[in-house]
Structures are given as C-alpha cells and as structure tokens.
N, C-alpha and C positions, 0 to 999 in steps of 0.2 A: 359436568357429565363424566369426568374421570377418564377421558379418552387419552391414553398415554402417548400415542403418536402425535396428537394435536398439542399436547403439553410439551413434548420434546421440541416440536417445531417452534412453538411460542417462546420457549426458553432460549433456543438458538438465535431466533430473531431478536429477542430482548437483549441478549448478550451483544449482538452487533450494534444495537441502538445505544446501549449503555457505554460501550467503547467509544462510539462517535461523540456522545455527550460528555465524555471524560470521566465517567464513573467506573473506573477500571476494576475496583475491588468487586463491585456488584456484577460487572460483566464476567469476570473470571468465575464467580460463584455459579451464575446461571448457566454458563457454558459447560462447566463441569457436570452440573445436573443434567443438562441436555445430552452430553456424551453418555452418561450412565443410562439414561432412559433409552436412547437410540441403540445402545449396545444390548440392553435387555430385549429390545424388540427385534434385533437383528437387522436394523435399518442402516445399512452400510453408508449410503450416500449422505444421509443426515449426520451420522457420526463423523464422517470424514470432513465435512464442512465445518462442523463444530470444533474439531481439532485445529483446522486451519485458522479459524477466527481466534481461538485461544492462543495459537502461536503468534499471530499478529500482535496481540497485546503484549505478550512476553518479549517480542522483538522490540517493540516501542519502549519497553521498560529497560532495555539493555540486557535482558536475560537471554542472550543469544543461543547458548547451548540448550537451555530448557526449551526454548522455542523450537529448535531443530528436533528435539525429542518429540515434541507435539506434532510437528509436521511429518516426521517419519511414522508416527502412529497413524496419522491421517492417510498417508500413502499406503500403508499396509491394509488399512480398512478399505480404502478406495479401490484396491485391486479386485475386490469382490463385489463392488457396487454396480448397480444398473447404470448409473451416470458416471462411470469410471473416468472417462476422458475429461469431463467437465470438472470433476473433483480434483483430478491430478494436475491439470493445467493451473488451477487456482492455487494449489499447494506449491507448485513449482515457482509461480510468480512470487509468492510470499517467501519462499526459500531464497530466491535471487536477492530480494530486498534484504533479508536477514544477513546473507553473506556479504553483501555490499557494505552494510553498516558495520559488520565485523572485520572489514578489510580483507576478506578472502575472495579475491577476484577469480582465482582459478576454479574454486568450487561453484561460484555463482555462474560461471560460464558453462559448467557441466549441467547445471539445472536449466539453464537457458536452452541448451541443445536438446535436453529431454522434453522440455515443454514445447519446443518448436516441432520436434518429431511427432509428439502427441497431437498437436494441432493439425499438422499436415495429414496424418494418418486418418483422423476422425472428422476432418472438415472444420472450417472456421465457425466459431460461435461468437456472436457479437459481444455478449456479456463477458465471456471468458477473455476475449481479446482486450476488452476495456480494462481488465484487471492485469493481464499479462504484459501488454505493450508498454505501460509506463515504467515497469521494472526493467524491461529490455532497453528502453531509451537510456535510463540511468546507467545500466551496465555498459552499453556501448560508449557512452561518454566517459565513464571511468576508465575504459580501455583506450581512450583517445580516438575512437572511431566516430568522428563527427558526422561523416556522410551516412554511415549506417544508422546512426541515431536519428538523423534527419528523415531517412526513409521509413523507419518504424514510427516516428512521430506523425508523419503524414498518414500512415495507415490508421493510427489512433484517431486522428482528426477526422478522417473520412468516416469511420464508424460512428463517431460522436455526432457528426453532422446529420447522419441518417436516423439515429435512434437515441441520441444522448439525453440523459436526465441531467439535472443540475449538477449532480456529483460527477458525472462523466465529463461535463463541460469544464468543471474545475480541474479535474485530473489532466485533461488535454491542455488547458492553459498552463498548468504547472509544468508539464513535460515540455511544452513549447518554450517556456521560460528557461528551462535547463539548456535546451539546444541553442537558443539565441545567446545565452550567456557564454557558452562554449565557443560560439562564433564571433564573440567580441561585440555583439550588438546589445550593449548594456541598457540603453534606454528602452528598446523594444522588449528586452527581457523583463525589465522592471514593470512595464505595462502589463505583461502577461501574468507575472506573479501577483500583481495587485488585483487583477481580475479574479484569479484563482482564490486569493485570500478572501475577497469580499463574498464570493459564493460559499466558501467553506464556513465563513462567519454566519451567513444566512441560514445554512442548513444545520449549524451547530456542531460542525466537526472541528473541535478545538485543537486536536493534535496536528492535523494537516494545515490548519490556519497558522499555527505557530511555526511549522516548517517553512511556510511561505514567508512569514515575517523574518525568519532567520536568513533565508536566501536574499530577501530584499536588503537586509542590513549588510550582507556580504557584498552585494552588488554596489551599494552606495559607497562602501569602503574602497572597492576596486576602482570606481570612477575617479577617486582622488586619494590615492594611497599615501600622499605626502602629508595629509592632515587627518585627524580623527574627526570624522563628520558627526556633528551633533545629532542630526536626524538618525544616522545609523546607530548611534549609541542608544538613543531612546527606543528605537524599534527593536534592537537586540535585547534590551532589558524587558520589553513587553513579551518577546518570545520566551526568554528565559523564565519569566514569571509563570507563564502557562506551562512550560515543561516541568518546572519544579512542582507546581500544583498537581500535575498529572502523575508525577513520578517517572517521567520519561527521561531517556538519555539526552544529553545536550553537549555539544551541538549535534545535529543530525544532517 
C-alpha cells in the first residue's frame, strides 16, 4: 500500500525483534530506516523510540559513546513528541544502563533523577516502569544501596504481577536475582536467575539469556571461591559463546 507511517512502525518493531533474536546488523539497518521515515513524516514519538532501540544495541556492543549520541538524539526529538514523557523515561532507563556498563555511576544517577522526576510529573505508566525500574535496581545496587534496590524491585514485581508479559516476568526475576545476590542469599539468587534465563530462552532473547548465564556463573564461583567450580566454567563458556556470536561486550 506504500503507507510510510505503517512502514516506519513495522521497521521499528522489526528492529526490536531482530535485536531480541540476536540479528544485530539487521536490527541496526531497519532501525536506521525507521528513523529516516519517521523524521520525514515529522513523527517525533516514533523517531525517539527508534533512536532508543538503536542505542540499546550500541550499548550491548560496547559502543557506549555512540549509544549516548543516539539517546541524546532521541531526547531532542522526544521533546516535541506527543508521548514526550513515555519516550523520555525509556530513554533515561537505557541511558542509566549505558552509564552503568561504562562505569560512570555519577552520570547514571543524574539520568535516574531525571527519569524519576518525569515519572512523578506525568504519572506512572506500567510499561515505562517495567523498563525503568530494572535499571534503577541495578544502579542502586552499584551504589551499595541495597534497601533502596529492594524497594524498587518490589515496585517492579508489583507491576509485573498485575500486567506482566513473559518478558516482564523475566526482567523481574533477573532484578530480584541481583538483589538477592547483594543480600548474600546466593541459592535464592541462583533460582531467580535460572527462572529468568529459561524465560529469555523461551522468548528467544539471546542477549539477556547470556547475561543471566554470566550472573549464574559468578554466583557459583562466589559460593565456593576456594575452588574453580566446573559447572561455573561450563556456564561461563556458554555465556561467552553467545556474547561473541552477538558481538556483545563481555562480561556485562
């Protein structure tokens, strides 16, 4: 039919699916095409979300500064979008994750505050919270704020209990695993990460599945730091194989 808005939406959605499946070259290509079409249409919300998804891929590749450029483009576009708050909260969540992986806690904290302010000002959105809260949990744990991480994790679990898709359930289990590990409850953490890993496998999200495997290997090593656990070695090799195939940074 040649409907450009529909084509832009399909390319943006396709980019998200290709990223999830691990086809990152294809994902970047269709997201770039989506951005171009949305820009020509003046559709700011769609363009902002396409920039966010592109930045997520670049972050996973370890292209931290390139990703931040994409996120900033997204924020600039989102400022004139009808769904401004929704776009910006998702961008801030991705920027927090980027800065955490880059080891820049100070800037990650700044984006957390901006995202929180936006959420309070415009009201909570369950979908936005499901994307924002896991990054916040990781940030609080990186800062050593276990109690704050626990509180945000509970908010995430509450949202997931009411509305959660399989992907949200996986994210909630992953975040709970992070908190339990920080609390020293290693067996419980392993159980949560294993649940998250299995769901990510089922839905075909290879990158997040590999992140869970990496965390499981680390926990197994922590349980018995005096010896090199054979199971941990095998699991870590599985994770590394996936990361290398994807072209992702390792470890994450």
